[in-house]
N, C-alpha and C positions, 0 to 999 in steps of 0.2 A: 321248836315250831313249824310246822310244813306251812305253805306257804295257803293263804286262804283265797276261798272265790267267795263271792257274794254271792247269796241264794236268791234263788227266783222273786222280782221286784211283785209279790203277793201279797194277800190278805193270809189271815193264820186260817180262815178256813178257805182252803181254793175251792172258787166257782168250779160251776158244771162237771167236776170230777165224778159225783155220785151219779149224774145223768148220764154219765158217759158208761159208768158202772152196767147201769140201768138198759142201756142198750146192747151192752155185752152178754148181758145175763139173758136177754130178750132173745139175741141171736142165737144162744147157744139152747134155749127153750125151744123155739122153733125147731132146731134143725133135729133135735131127738124129740119132739111129737110125731114127724113127718113119716115114720114106719111103725108107730106103736098104731095096734089095731083099734078100729073103727076112727083112726083120724082121717078128716077128709082130705081129699086130693090137693086142696090147695097147698097144704103145706110141704108137699114135695117139691116146692119152687125153692124153698128154705133149707132143704139138707145139704147143702156144701156150704151153710155159713156158719155152723157152731165153729168150726178152725178160727173163723176171723175174729168170732166173737171173744174167744181166746185170746188172739195175736192182740185186739186191743186191750185185754186186761195186764199183759203181760208189758206193754208200752207205758202205760198207765202205772205199771208198779215202781219201772225206773224212774219215771218221770217223779212222782211221789216220794220213794225212799231217798233219790238224789236231793232233791228238795230239803227234805227233814234233816239229812248229815251234812246240808249246807249250811242250814239256819241253827244246828246247833255247834255246829263248829264256830259260826258267826257271831252268837251268843254267847257262849262260855270258853273259846277258844281251842276246843278240841272235842272228840268224838269219843264217846264209853261203849265199846262196845260191848260191855256187861249190861248196859241199861238198853243198848239195842235190843238184845238177844232176849233180854227180861221181856220188852214190850212184843216183839214177834212170839213169844210163847204164850204171854198172855192173850194175843189176838188170834192165834190160829191151832194151838195145840189142844185147849178142852175139847173144842167143838169138831175137830177133824178124829181125836182119839177116842170118844162117846160114837162118833159113828162108827168107826174099827169096829168098837167094842158090840154094838147093836148087831153091825152085821156078824159078827161071831156067835151072837148069842139064834141068829136066823138061822146061821150053816147050823148049827146044833140041832135046830130043830128041823133042818131039811128044806126053809122055806127059801133062803138063797142057796146056790150053789157055786162055790169057790174053789182055789185050791189054797195047799198053805203057802205056795210059790206068789200067788196073791196076796194076800194075808201078808209076808216078810215082805214083799218090796213095798205095799202100800204103808206099813210101820216104819221102814226105814228110807224113806223118802226117795225110792227109786225105781219107783213103775214107768217112768218114762223109759225105762232099761228093763223090761220086762223081759221082751222078746228079744233073744238073741238071734234067732235064725235067721239069716240075710236071704230069702227067699222073697219075689215081690208076688206077694196078697195080698186081697183089702179081707181077709177073713182074721177076725181078732183068735187071739188064742190064750185071753184070760178073761176071768167074770165080768161080767159087764157091770155088777154093783162096784166095782170096782176099778173100773176102765176109765173112768175121768177122773184120777187120783192121778193121773200122771203130769196134771199142767201144774197141782201143788207140789209135785216133787221139784218139778222146772223152777218155782219158786222159792223153794227151801235151799234149792243149789243155789241159786241168785243168791240168798240172803248170805247163805256160808262163803260165799265170794267177795262179792263185791264191798262190803263195807269193811272187811279187812284190805282190801287192796287199797280204798281210800283212805284207809287211816295210814297203813303201811308208806304208802307213796305221796301220797298228799291228794287232794281234788283235782288240780291239773294233770300232773301225772296221769292218774287215776281215769280221765275221763280219756287220756290220748288212748289209755288201754282199750276203752270203749268204743272209741274212734276206729281202731285198727279191727276190733271184731265183726265191724260191716265190712270188712275186705274177708276176713278170715272165716267166716260162718257161709257164705255164698261158695267159698273154696272149699270148704267141708262138705257141703252139701252136694257138690258137683262130685268130687270123690266119693261121696257116699252111695252117690245113687249110679253113675256111669262105672266107674270101677269096684264099687263092692257089691253092687247089686241089692243096694240096701231095700228092704221093706217099705212100701209108704207110710205104714205110719210110723217109721224111725225118722224118716224126714221133717216131720212137722212135730216130733214129741222130744228127739233125743238133745240132751243141752246143747251139743258143740253145733245142732242144725235149728236151734232157737235163738239162742242167748244174744245174737243181734236185734230182737225185738226189745228184749230189757236194756239192751244196749242204747238203743234209739232215744227212749224215754231218757237215760240217764243224761245223753248228750241236749236232748232237748233241756233240760234243768238246768246243765252248767250253761248254756248259752242261750236262755231265756231272755236274760237282760239283754247281752248285745243283739240279738235278732230285734227287739223293741227297740235299740237305738239305732238300728239299721235302716237309713233314708228309703231305701227300694223293698226290702221286707216291710216297713211300718206301712209304706204306702199301700201295698199289695194286700199284706193283714186286713187292712181297714178298708176295703172295699167292699160292698154289701155281696156282692156273687164271689167273694175269697173261696168259700166254701168249694165252688165246683173245680175247683183246680184238685185237691184231694180226692174228692168222688170219683173225679173222672180217672185220679189214679188206682184206685181200689179199681175201677171196671176193666183196667188196663192191666193190673195183675191179676185178674182173675182170666181175664183175654190169653195170657202166654201160654194156658194150658192147653190153648186149641192148636198153639202152635207146637207144643209136647210137652209132657209132662215134666221132661227134665229141665225144661227153660221155667216152668212156673214153680218148680221149688229153687231153682238157682236165683233166679233174678224177678222172678214174679213175689216172691216173700218179701224182697228187699222193697221193691215198689212200694209194696201194701205198710211196711214198715214207717216209711217216710210218709207216706200218704197218712196214718194213722196218725201220726206226731203231728203234723200239721194240722188236723182237726182236732185234737188236742189243744193244741196252742192255740189255736183259733176262738174257740169257744171259753178257753180260759181267760183270755185277754178281752175278749165281747161275750160276755154273760149278760146283756142286757140287749143282744140283737137277739132277731126272732127266734132261732134255733136253740141261741142263748136260753132263752125265759123258758123255754120249752123243757131243756134239761137240768135246769134249776126252778122246776115247779114243784113244789111238794111232795106229791104223790110221785113222780118220777123221780123224786130224791131217796124217797121211803126204798120203792124199790134197787136203787142205787146200794142203800143203807144193807139192805137184805141180801145183795148180791151172793155174799161168800157163803152165808146160807141155806139161800134157794140152789149155789152151783154142787155143794154138798150133797143135798137129800136128793134133787130131782133125779139122778140114776135110778135109783130102786124102783121109781114110777113110770118114766118114762124111757121103758125098757122096750124095745122093741124085739128082744129075743125073747122074750113071754111073751107067749098067745094063749096063754089059758087064763092067768090070775085076772081077776077083776079089776087089781089094784092098779095095774099096767092096762088099760084100757083107755079109751079115750071116750068121756072128755074129764072123768073124774080122777083120770091119771094125774091130771094139772091142779085138781085141787088138793090131792093127798101131800103132792109134794110143796105145793105152796103151806098147806097146812102144818107140816113136817119142818120146813124151814121157817117158819113163825117159832114153833116150839122149840127149836133150836137155838135163834136168837134171843129170844126173850128169858128162858131158863137156863139157857148155857153160856151163851156170848155175852149179854148184856151183867152181868155180874164182875165177868172177868175184864170188860171192856172198860168199865168202872176201876176198876185197878189200874189198868194199863193207863188210863186218862189221871190217876194221880202222881205217875210215875213220870208222866209225861209233861205235865203241866206248866212246870216250872222251869224246862228246858226249852221245849218246841214249841209250844202252844196246840191252841186247839187244831186239830186236822181232820179232812174226812176219814173215817174208819178204812183202813186198809193195811 
């Protein structure tokens, strides 16, 4: 038996996570609305916040998955990889592959324009490696309807690697590897940008460039109890204005772009990851704070619950590359995206979530969907 590590000292339903997911998906929505036909100029202020929203998803994912693995090991003495992958399959695959199937139908009807390379990368969860030409350009070379699947590819690659490391090495050694990634990934980004002339999208999408966001969440879960017992950190985190520190960190992260795009990619991304982890930690520990109560307000929680559906279905409608179809014009495009997400959640995801809950209730308890 590998050496165990206590799971985060948290209730079965971790507070604030769905609220933070809601913030993440709203950032993505605002960024993608910005360039759509008819959108007010106000939305242009949010154009660069989409990647930040996805980064929040990554840190949350690392935190939640590691918390679940630690809890399962504490409750049962082991982690079942078979059960883990069954849960992930039931949570993610049905809605994802139905989305792909509908896009294929729309391609056949000439409503959606995409290549078979787009489709193959999508179904194999390798969309984050779709473009492999190392030329610095901001012009995407893939279909918009498949563009957003890069982040789901990163998530699946994380699921493929992290639980295996957790089981093979044990939680403590696996967390050491996660800590090493906080150094390795910035080094990768440095060589990608300065030596290999990687395209901008590669700097924020390829697994070796973004794995430290997930690793930061993993480390937060592994060190959650220790941080709570640290007198200095406990004093800081309980301060009413503690949230100002990570918010300033996010602003500083964006500000590194003024120094140079390479500095933003190499250093700014790390600052953003740590800042997001501090925000997650604060609101998970203090759900009754002013911000915590907002994040745990039922309408916000509901948006967070829909975040996967909203992320999956927003792209066909919040499409700045389509200047003809009424479905991509503001404000009806937002309505269409929300309606498609609701249909996906209630007709596809919820039935499979019930199966997932049955397979997990006895082992890891009730947790936010994710």
